[in-house]
C-alpha positions as CSV (number, residue, x, y, z in Angstrom):
1,M,27.1,7.5,-6.7
2,K,24.9,9.7,-4.9
3,F,22.6,12.5,-7.2
4,Q,21.8,14.6,-3.6
5,M,22.7,18.0,-3.7
6,K,22.6,20.4,-0.8
7,T,20.7,23.7,-1.5
8,N,19.2,26.7,-0.3
9,P,16.1,28.8,0.5
10,L,17.0,31.1,-2.5
11,I,17.4,27.9,-4.9
12,I,14.4,26.5,-3.4
13,C,12.5,29.7,-3.9
14,S,13.8,30.1,-7.4
15,V,12.4,26.9,-8.4
16,L,8.9,27.3,-6.5
17,M,8.0,30.6,-8.2
18,L,9.1,28.5,-11.8
19,G,6.8,26.2,-10.8
20,V,4.0,28.4,-9.9
21,S,4.2,30.5,-13.1
22,T,4.0,27.4,-15.6
23,S,0.9,25.7,-14.1
24,L,-0.9,22.8,-15.2
25,F,-2.3,20.4,-17.4
26,A,-3.6,16.2,-17.7
27,Q,-3.3,14.2,-20.8
28,D,-5.7,11.8,-22.5
29,K,-5.0,8.3,-21.9
30,K,-6.1,5.3,-24.0
31,E,-7.7,2.3,-21.9
32,G,-5.3,-0.3,-22.0
33,N,-2.4,1.4,-22.8
34,I,0.5,2.1,-20.1
35,Q,0.7,5.2,-19.3
36,N,4.0,7.3,-20.2
37,D,4.2,9.7,-17.9
38,D,5.8,10.3,-14.5
39,I,2.6,12.2,-13.2
40,I,-1.1,10.9,-13.1
41,L,-4.1,12.5,-12.2
42,E,-5.9,9.7,-10.8
43,K,-9.7,10.7,-11.8
44,E,-12.0,10.0,-14.6
45,R,-12.9,12.7,-17.3
46,K,-16.1,11.5,-17.6
47,I,-17.5,10.8,-13.7
48,V,-21.1,8.9,-14.1
49,L,-22.9,8.4,-10.5
50,Q,-24.6,5.5,-9.4
51,P,-28.1,4.5,-10.1
52,Q,-30.6,6.4,-7.8
53,I,-30.5,4.4,-4.4
54,S,-33.4,4.5,-1.8
55,R,-32.6,6.2,1.4
56,N,-34.2,3.3,3.3
57,F,-32.3,0.5,1.2
58,E,-35.5,-0.4,-0.1
59,P,-34.8,-3.8,-2.7
60,L,-34.1,-2.5,-6.2
61,T,-34.9,-3.8,-10.0
62,E,-32.4,-6.9,-11.2
63,I,-30.4,-5.8,-13.6
64,E,-28.2,-7.9,-16.7
65,N,-25.0,-9.5,-15.5
66,T,-22.7,-6.7,-16.1
67,Q,-19.4,-9.0,-15.7
68,K,-19.5,-9.9,-19.8
69,G,-16.9,-7.4,-21.6
70,R,-15.1,-6.4,-18.1
71,K,-12.1,-4.2,-18.2
72,M,-8.8,-5.0,-17.0
73,K,-7.5,-3.4,-14.6
74,Y,-4.0,-2.1,-14.8
75,E,-1.8,-1.3,-11.8
76,F,1.9,-0.5,-13.4
77,F,3.8,1.9,-11.4
78,D,7.6,3.0,-10.6
79,R,9.2,0.9,-7.5
80,K,10.0,2.9,-4.4
81,W,11.5,1.8,-1.3
82,D,9.0,1.7,1.4
83,A,9.1,0.6,4.6
84,T,5.7,-1.0,5.0
85,N,6.1,-2.4,1.5
86,N,4.2,-5.8,2.5
87,T,3.2,-8.5,0.3
88,L,-0.2,-9.0,0.7
89,L,-1.0,-12.6,2.0
90,T,-4.5,-13.6,3.0
91,T,-3.0,-15.1,6.5
92,S,-3.1,-12.6,9.3
93,V,0.4,-13.4,10.5
94,I,1.7,-13.0,7.0
95,G,0.0,-9.4,6.8
96,P,-2.7,-7.4,9.0
97,R,-5.8,-8.7,6.9
98,E,-8.0,-5.7,5.7
99,G,-12.1,-6.2,5.0
100,D,-13.4,-7.1,1.6
101,E,-13.9,-3.7,-0.4
102,L,-17.6,-5.2,-1.4
103,V,-18.7,-4.9,-5.0
104,S,-22.3,-6.6,-6.3
105,S,-21.0,-9.0,-8.3
106,F,-23.8,-8.2,-11.0
107,G,-22.9,-4.2,-11.6
108,P,-22.7,-1.1,-9.6
109,K,-26.3,-0.8,-9.2
110,F,-26.4,-3.2,-6.3
111,K,-24.6,-0.9,-4.3
112,N,-25.7,-2.5,-0.5
113,L,-24.5,-5.8,0.1
114,V,-24.0,-7.6,3.5
115,K,-22.1,-10.3,3.6
116,I,-21.6,-13.3,6.9
117,G,-18.8,-15.6,7.4
118,A,-17.4,-18.3,9.9
119,G,-14.5,-20.7,9.6
120,N,-12.2,-22.6,11.9
121,Y,-9.8,-21.0,14.3
122,G,-13.0,-19.7,15.6
123,H,-13.3,-17.2,12.6
124,T,-15.8,-14.5,12.5
125,L,-16.9,-12.4,9.4
126,L,-19.1,-9.3,8.7
127,N,-18.8,-7.0,6.2
128,G,-21.7,-4.7,5.2
129,H,-22.0,-1.8,2.2
130,F,-24.6,0.7,2.0
131,G,-24.8,3.2,-0.4
132,F,-27.5,5.8,-1.6
133,T,-27.7,9.2,-3.5
134,P,-29.4,12.0,-2.0
135,K,-29.2,14.2,-5.0
136,E,-28.6,13.4,-8.6
137,N,-24.7,14.3,-8.0
138,Q,-23.9,12.9,-4.7
139,F,-23.3,9.6,-3.7
140,Q,-22.6,8.7,-0.3
141,G,-21.8,5.4,1.6
142,V,-21.5,3.7,4.9
143,Y,-19.0,0.6,4.8
144,I,-18.7,-1.5,7.9
145,N,-16.0,-4.3,8.6
146,H,-15.9,-7.0,11.3
147,D,-12.9,-9.8,11.1
148,A,-11.8,-12.3,14.1
149,N,-10.5,-15.5,15.1
150,R,-11.3,-16.4,18.7
151,R,-8.3,-18.8,18.5
152,G,-4.8,-18.9,17.1
153,P,-2.2,-21.1,15.8
154,V,-0.8,-21.0,19.1
155,S,-1.7,-21.6,22.7
156,M,-5.7,-21.2,21.3
157,G,-7.2,-17.9,22.7
158,N,-3.9,-16.8,23.5
159,S,-3.0,-15.7,19.9
160,S,-6.6,-14.9,19.1
161,R,-7.0,-11.5,16.8
162,N,-9.7,-9.0,16.3
163,E,-10.2,-6.4,13.6
164,N,-13.2,-3.6,13.5
165,E,-14.1,-0.7,11.2
166,A,-16.6,1.9,10.3
167,K,-16.2,3.9,7.2
168,V,-18.8,6.6,5.9
169,Y,-17.7,8.4,2.4
170,S,-19.0,11.1,0.2
171,K,-18.6,11.8,-3.4
172,T,-20.2,15.5,-4.9
173,F,-19.8,16.0,-9.0
174,T,-20.6,19.2,-10.0
175,G,-19.7,20.6,-13.9
176,N,-16.3,22.3,-12.4
177,Y,-15.2,20.0,-9.5
178,F,-15.3,16.7,-8.2
179,L,-15.1,16.3,-4.3
180,D,-14.4,13.0,-2.5
181,G,-14.4,12.7,1.2
182,Q,-14.4,9.8,3.8
183,I,-13.9,9.2,7.4
184,S,-13.1,6.0,9.1
185,F,-12.5,4.3,12.6
186,K,-10.5,1.0,13.0
187,R,-9.4,-0.9,16.1
188,T,-7.1,-4.1,15.6
189,E,-6.5,-6.2,18.8
190,N,-3.6,-9.1,19.1
191,N,-1.5,-10.6,21.2
192,Y,2.0,-11.1,21.7
193,Y,1.6,-14.8,21.5
194,G,5.4,-15.8,19.9
195,R,6.6,-17.4,22.7
196,P,7.1,-21.0,24.3
197,E,3.6,-22.6,25.2
198,A,5.1,-23.0,28.9
199,A,5.7,-19.4,28.6
200,F,1.8,-18.5,28.9
201,A,1.5,-20.0,32.3
202,S,3.3,-17.1,33.6
203,V,0.7,-14.7,32.2
204,P,-2.2,-14.5,34.7
205,F,-4.5,-12.6,32.2
206,I,-5.0,-13.0,28.3
207,K,-5.5,-9.3,28.8
208,D,-1.7,-9.0,29.6
209,L,-0.8,-10.1,26.5
210,E,-3.3,-7.6,24.1
211,I,-1.6,-5.0,22.1
212,A,-4.0,-2.8,20.8
213,Y,-4.6,-0.1,18.0
214,N,-7.2,2.5,17.4
215,K,-7.1,4.4,14.6
216,F,-9.0,7.5,13.2
217,N,-8.7,8.6,9.8
218,Y,-10.1,11.4,7.7
219,S,-9.2,12.2,4.0
220,G,-10.4,14.4,1.1
221,S,-9.9,15.7,-2.5
222,I,-11.0,18.3,-4.6
223,S,-10.2,17.7,-8.4
224,N,-10.9,19.6,-11.8
225,S,-13.9,17.8,-13.6
226,K,-13.9,19.4,-16.9
227,K,-13.0,18.0,-20.2
228,D,-10.5,19.0,-22.6
229,V,-8.6,22.1,-20.1
230,K,-5.4,23.4,-21.1
231,W,-5.3,23.1,-16.9
232,D,-5.9,20.7,-14.2
233,Y,-5.4,19.6,-10.6
234,I,-5.8,17.3,-8.0
235,A,-5.4,18.2,-4.2
236,T,-5.8,15.9,-1.1
237,S,-5.5,16.1,2.4
238,G,-6.2,13.9,5.2
239,L,-5.2,13.4,9.2
240,T,-4.6,10.2,10.9
241,Y,-4.8,9.8,14.5
242,L,-3.1,6.8,16.0
243,T,-3.2,5.2,20.0
244,N,-2.4,2.0,21.5
245,N,-3.5,0.5,24.9
246,Y,-0.4,2.3,26.2
247,T,0.2,5.7,26.3
248,S,1.8,5.8,22.6
249,K,0.2,7.8,20.3
250,E,0.9,9.6,16.9
251,W,-0.8,12.1,14.6
252,I,-0.3,12.9,11.3
253,W,-1.2,15.6,8.5
254,D,-0.4,15.1,5.0
255,S,-1.7,17.0,2.3
256,K,-0.5,16.9,-1.7
257,L,-1.1,19.3,-4.3
258,Q,-0.6,18.0,-8.2
259,G,-1.2,20.3,-11.5
260,I,-0.4,19.7,-14.9
261,L,-0.5,23.0,-17.7
262,R,-0.2,22.1,-21.3
263,V,2.0,24.3,-23.0
264,T,1.5,23.2,-26.3
265,D,0.4,19.7,-28.0
266,N,4.2,18.0,-27.2
267,F,5.1,20.3,-24.3
268,S,3.7,20.1,-20.4
269,A,4.8,21.6,-17.2
270,Y,3.9,19.6,-13.6
271,L,3.6,20.4,-10.3
272,T,3.6,18.7,-7.3
273,G,3.7,19.8,-3.7
274,E,3.6,17.9,-0.8
275,M,3.8,17.8,3.2
276,N,3.9,15.9,6.0
277,M,3.5,16.9,9.6
278,S,3.4,14.6,12.2
279,E,3.7,14.9,16.2
280,N,4.1,11.5,18.1
281,T,4.2,10.6,21.8
282,F,6.2,7.6,23.5
283,A,6.3,7.6,27.2
284,F,5.0,10.6,28.1
285,V,7.9,12.2,25.6
286,N,6.5,14.7,22.6
287,N,8.2,14.7,19.0
288,R,7.6,16.8,16.0
289,R,8.6,15.6,12.9
290,E,7.8,17.2,9.3
291,L,8.4,16.3,5.4
292,Y,8.2,18.6,2.7
293,R,8.3,18.1,-1.1
294,V,8.4,20.2,-4.1
295,K,8.8,18.4,-7.5
296,P,8.8,20.9,-10.6
297,T,9.2,18.7,-13.8
298,F,8.4,19.2,-17.7
299,L,7.7,16.7,-20.3
300,Y,8.2,16.8,-24.0
301,K,6.7,14.2,-25.9
302,N,6.0,13.2,-29.6
303,N,4.4,10.0,-31.4
304,R,7.6,7.7,-30.4
305,L,9.4,9.3,-27.5
306,A,8.5,11.3,-24.4
307,V,11.4,12.8,-22.1
308,T,10.7,14.3,-18.3
309,G,13.4,16.2,-16.7
310,G,12.9,17.9,-13.4
311,L,14.2,18.6,-9.6
312,N,12.7,16.8,-6.5
313,I,13.2,19.0,-3.6
314,V,12.9,17.6,-0.2
315,N,12.9,19.4,3.5
316,E,12.8,17.3,6.7
317,K,12.6,18.4,10.1
318,D,12.9,16.1,13.2
319,A,12.9,18.3,16.7
320,N,14.4,15.8,18.9
321,I,17.5,15.9,16.7
322,S,17.8,19.1,16.1
323,L,17.4,18.1,12.5
324,N,16.7,20.6,9.4
325,K,18.1,19.1,5.8
326,T,17.5,19.9,2.3
327,R,18.4,17.4,-0.6
328,L,17.9,18.2,-4.2
329,F,17.6,15.3,-6.4
330,P,17.9,15.7,-10.5
331,L,14.7,13.7,-12.1
332,L,15.0,12.4,-15.7
333,K,13.0,9.8,-17.4
334,V,13.3,8.9,-21.3
335,D,10.3,6.7,-22.6
336,F,10.9,5.5,-26.5
337,K,8.0,3.4,-28.2
338,P,9.6,1.8,-30.9
339,T,6.4,0.1,-31.8
340,D,2.8,1.1,-30.7
341,F,2.8,-1.6,-28.7
342,L,6.1,-1.7,-27.1
343,H,7.9,0.8,-24.6
344,V,11.4,0.9,-23.6
345,F,12.3,3.3,-20.9
346,A,15.2,4.4,-18.4
347,G,15.6,6.9,-15.9
348,L,17.1,8.4,-12.9
349,G,16.4,10.1,-9.5
350,G,16.4,10.2,-5.9
351,E,13.5,10.5,-3.0
352,T,13.2,10.9,0.9
353,Y,10.5,8.5,2.1
354,F,8.3,9.5,5.5
355,N,8.3,6.5,7.9
356,S,6.0,6.8,10.8
357,Y,4.3,4.8,13.5
358,N,1.2,4.4,11.9
359,Q,2.9,2.8,8.8
360,Y,5.0,0.2,11.0
361,T,2.2,-0.8,13.1
362,S,0.2,-1.5,10.2
363,E,3.2,-3.7,8.9
364,N,4.1,-5.5,12.3
365,N,1.3,-5.6,14.9
366,W,4.0,-6.8,17.6
367,L,6.2,-3.4,18.5
368,D,7.1,-2.8,21.7
369,P,4.5,-0.9,23.4
370,R,6.4,0.8,25.7
371,L,9.5,1.4,24.1
372,A,9.4,4.6,22.0
373,P,10.3,3.4,18.2
374,S,12.8,5.2,16.7
375,L,11.2,7.2,13.5
376,Q,13.9,8.1,10.9
377,N,13.0,9.0,7.1
378,T,14.6,6.4,4.6
379,T,16.5,8.4,1.8
380,Q,17.3,6.9,-1.6
381,T,20.2,9.0,-2.7
382,S,20.6,7.5,-6.3
383,N,18.4,5.2,-8.4
384,I,19.0,4.0,-11.8
385,Y,16.3,2.2,-13.7
386,G,15.4,0.7,-16.8
387,G,13.3,-1.6,-18.7
388,I,10.3,-2.5,-21.0
389,K,6.6,-2.3,-20.7
390,G,3.8,-3.2,-23.5
391,S,0.4,-3.5,-24.1
392,N,-1.7,-5.4,-26.8
393,E,-4.7,-3.0,-25.6
394,R,-7.1,-6.2,-25.6
395,N,-5.8,-9.1,-23.0
396,L,-2.3,-8.8,-22.4
397,D,-0.4,-5.8,-20.6
398,F,3.6,-6.2,-18.7
399,E,6.2,-4.9,-17.5
400,L,9.9,-6.2,-16.8
401,K,11.9,-3.3,-14.6
402,F,15.6,-3.1,-13.5
403,G,17.0,-0.8,-10.9
404,Y,20.2,0.0,-8.7
405,S,19.8,2.2,-5.6
406,E,21.3,3.7,-3.1
407,Y,20.0,3.9,0.5
408,N,20.8,4.9,4.0
409,N,18.3,4.6,7.1
410,L,16.6,1.7,5.8
411,A,14.4,0.3,8.4
412,M,14.4,-2.9,10.0
413,F,12.3,-4.9,12.5
414,L,14.5,-6.9,15.2
415,N,13.5,-9.0,18.1
416,S,13.7,-7.0,21.0
417,T,16.3,-8.5,23.5
418,S,14.3,-8.1,26.8
419,D,11.2,-9.7,25.3
420,P,11.8,-11.8,22.0
421,S,7.8,-11.3,21.6
422,H,8.4,-8.0,20.8
423,F,10.3,-5.7,18.1
424,E,12.1,-2.8,18.2
425,M,12.9,-0.5,14.7
426,I,16.8,-0.4,14.0
427,Y,18.2,1.4,10.7
428,A,20.7,0.0,8.4
429,N,23.2,2.6,6.6
430,T,22.5,5.6,8.9
431,K,26.0,7.3,8.0
432,V,26.2,9.1,4.4
433,E,29.3,8.1,3.4
434,K,28.3,4.3,3.7
435,S,25.0,3.6,1.7
436,A,23.3,0.3,1.6
437,K,22.9,-0.7,-2.8
438,V,20.6,-2.5,-3.8
439,F,19.9,-4.0,-6.9
440,N,15.8,-4.8,-7.7
441,M,14.2,-6.7,-10.7
442,S,10.3,-6.3,-10.7
443,G,7.8,-7.0,-13.1
444,Q,4.4,-7.6,-13.5
445,V,2.0,-9.5,-16.3
446,N,-2.0,-9.2,-16.7
447,Y,-3.7,-11.6,-18.9
448,Q,-6.8,-12.1,-19.8
449,T,-8.7,-14.8,-21.7
450,F,-12.7,-14.3,-23.2
451,D,-13.4,-12.5,-20.5
452,K,-13.4,-16.0,-18.5
453,V,-9.9,-16.1,-17.2
454,L,-8.0,-13.3,-15.5
455,S,-4.5,-14.2,-14.4
456,I,-2.3,-11.3,-12.5
457,L,1.4,-12.2,-12.0
458,K,3.9,-9.9,-10.0
459,Y,7.2,-10.5,-8.6
460,D,10.0,-8.7,-6.8
461,F,13.7,-9.7,-6.4
462,N,16.1,-7.5,-4.4
463,T,20.2,-8.2,-3.7
464,Y,21.6,-6.1,-0.9
465,Q,25.3,-5.0,-0.4
466,D,27.1,-3.2,2.1
467,I,24.4,-3.3,5.1
468,V,25.7,-1.7,7.9
469,Y,24.0,-1.3,11.5
470,D,25.4,0.8,14.2
471,Q,24.6,-1.2,17.1
472,A,27.6,-3.2,18.6
473,D,25.9,-6.4,18.9
474,L,24.8,-6.3,14.9
475,S,28.2,-5.2,13.5
476,T,29.1,-8.7,12.3
477,I,25.2,-8.5,10.3
478,N,25.2,-8.0,6.7
479,K,21.9,-9.1,6.1
480,P,18.6,-7.2,5.9
481,I,16.4,-8.6,8.8
482,H,12.9,-9.4,7.7
483,R,12.8,-8.1,4.6
484,P,12.9,-10.2,1.9
485,M,14.6,-10.7,-1.2
486,M,12.0,-12.0,-3.4
487,S,8.4,-11.6,-3.4
488,L,6.0,-13.3,-5.9
489,S,2.0,-13.6,-6.0
490,F,0.0,-15.3,-9.0
491,T,-3.7,-14.6,-8.6
492,N,-6.6,-16.1,-10.6
493,S,-9.9,-15.4,-11.8
494,I,-11.8,-17.8,-13.8
495,T,-15.5,-17.4,-13.9
496,F,-17.9,-20.6,-15.5
497,K,-21.2,-19.7,-17.1
498,D,-21.5,-16.4,-15.5
499,K,-22.4,-18.3,-11.8
500,I,-19.0,-19.7,-10.6
501,I,-16.1,-17.9,-10.1
502,V,-12.8,-19.5,-9.1
503,S,-9.8,-17.9,-7.4
504,P,-6.8,-20.1,-7.0
505,D,-4.0,-17.8,-5.9
506,L,-0.4,-18.6,-5.1
507,F,2.1,-16.2,-2.8
508,Y,6.0,-16.9,-2.3
509,I,8.5,-15.2,-0.3
510,S,12.2,-16.2,0.3
511,G,15.6,-14.7,1.5
512,L,14.5,-13.6,5.1
513,Y,16.4,-13.5,7.9
514,S,16.3,-12.9,11.5
515,F,18.5,-12.0,14.6
516,E,17.9,-12.8,18.3
517,K,21.0,-11.6,20.0
518,S,19.9,-14.9,22.8
519,L,19.9,-17.2,20.1
520,T,23.1,-16.5,17.9
521,P,25.4,-14.3,17.4
522,K,24.5,-14.2,13.5
523,A,21.4,-13.6,11.2
524,E,19.8,-16.9,10.5
525,P,17.7,-17.4,7.6
526,L,13.6,-18.1,7.6
527,D,12.3,-21.0,5.5
528,D,10.8,-20.0,2.9
529,I,7.0,-19.0,2.6
530,I,4.8,-20.7,0.3
531,D,1.2,-19.8,0.9
532,L,-1.8,-21.8,-1.6
533,N,-5.4,-20.4,-1.6
534,L,-8.5,-21.3,-3.3
535,K,-11.9,-19.3,-2.9
536,V,-15.1,-20.5,-4.9
537,N,-17.6,-18.3,-5.1
538,Y,-21.2,-19.4,-6.4
539,L,-23.6,-16.8,-7.8
540,I,-27.5,-18.4,-7.1
541,T,-29.0,-15.7,-7.9
542,K,-28.4,-12.0,-9.1
543,K,-28.7,-11.0,-5.2
544,F,-27.9,-14.0,-3.4
545,N,-24.1,-15.8,-3.9
546,I,-22.1,-18.1,-1.4
547,S,-18.4,-18.2,-1.2
548,V,-16.1,-20.6,0.1
549,S,-12.3,-19.8,0.7
550,A,-9.5,-21.8,2.0
551,N,-6.1,-20.3,2.9
552,N,-2.7,-21.8,3.7
553,L,-4.1,-25.1,1.5
554,L,-0.2,-26.6,2.5
555,G,-0.8,-26.4,6.2
556,K,2.5,-24.9,6.5
557,N,3.0,-22.9,10.2
558,Y,5.7,-20.4,8.5
559,Q,7.1,-17.4,10.0
560,R,6.8,-14.0,8.0
561,Y,8.3,-12.5,11.6
562,L,10.2,-14.3,13.8
563,N,8.6,-16.5,16.8
564,Y,5.2,-15.7,15.4
565,T,4.0,-18.7,13.4
566,S,1.1,-18.4,10.9
567,Q,-2.3,-19.9,10.6
568,G,-2.1,-23.5,9.2
569,L,-5.0,-24.6,6.8
570,N,-8.0,-22.0,7.4
571,Y,-11.1,-22.0,5.5
572,T,-14.1,-19.7,5.9
573,V,-17.7,-20.1,4.6
574,G,-19.5,-16.9,3.9
575,V,-22.9,-15.6,2.0
576,A,-23.7,-12.2,0.5
577,Y,-26.8,-10.7,-0.1
578,S,-26.9,-7.8,-2.8
579,F,-29.7,-5.2,-2.6
């Protein structure tokens, strides 16, 4: 079953003119409620800048603990296939670490924060965040992060890792618009350690194992700051430039415009336009890829019912394979509210997802450094979904969703035949007449008790049918390689007397399969992953705190990717000072 339809430039122009002529608006939303609409402009109507902070970063007057009465943060979203969809775990082999987004434990006034830490596996950690307000309508900041292990789970220093990042950002608010921009540079260094211990003897220098990525990123946005207007908008644009320590490089320019027009109290028109342009160079060969998306939709709603309908028009281009293809997907979503605290929803649609070298290296550090990865977009030819979601607007929010989708070009990581410590990109179901069928059940539950306990449960379960690979040596394989069938996370934050915060977390992944041609002619299951973590943060004063975090408490050297074992029990002791 496929919803995509071929179209022509006349149809596209007609839809564009229709979308432009209808313009744009945003809708009010009560805090704590789950949003009913498909498109949300992610900005606050009332923008409050941080209190004045000295440019010299002088200590500030202590303020009252603002953790009391904190609000729950809801993160409900429509699930989409994403080649970079990676369950967040805290050990480096499960997923590349990200520096902590530092926030003072005692509210927004302390915008200057320094954190240092050390642990086993030669772990060193340094985070710094420095913010100041040059004008009453501006806020600027600098963020730095260092996170490294001198030793790893295999052959000591041969499996070391290093990550360094620097970021500057600025926010400006006026009576008419809100500006937000940032520039960052990030370097990650890893080693190809996915090999037997004896194989390291043939490597003369540790640098011969290294794979390093340098990523420069700029992003900015402009949005309307007026409240209670008939039309609203937000426009974003960004540039990413990625290189490795060999000859591979890629730049991506992506821009997006979202606009909403409120025609009446019950009827609104939406328009989303998106552009992705990239150029990559592998082995000194260049390729240009582009993807454009226009999505005009209309929303009708009353007190109990919301109906959204429209079109998703996607055009993709690839110079190397002379691709220039346009797809049109119908969109429909019905949301019925039988009670004030419960929604029942159902819908259908389709999408084309832009895959890039930057996305793949963010998920898996060990791609083959010399072999040009196959870059193809993933197409969701059809998607039918339904579910329920609700909130009591106090301490409970939940969503349960079921979906059936058909895909082409599902991206998989496969161990290289020439060197199993390297990975190549392959795609399942590349022929449009044979789509992969995926049934999904996903959900999330947020629960908070007396401002002291906050728990978030997320799960994602998939079953796959009709997985087919073009490669002859994979003709008998019908499993998704290195893609989990089930992912679950259970994160918690427990506060004792506003001084001690205990955060026990549980992550679980199952249904992983690997394939290495030199070992077996069939896909082999990898062991399930159970990762139990615990962090304790003690707030000694309003400016000074100490933390102890322990990851992988069960000490299992599991493998998220074949041949790459994770760190066992690892811990970090850190101190942080806010001012």
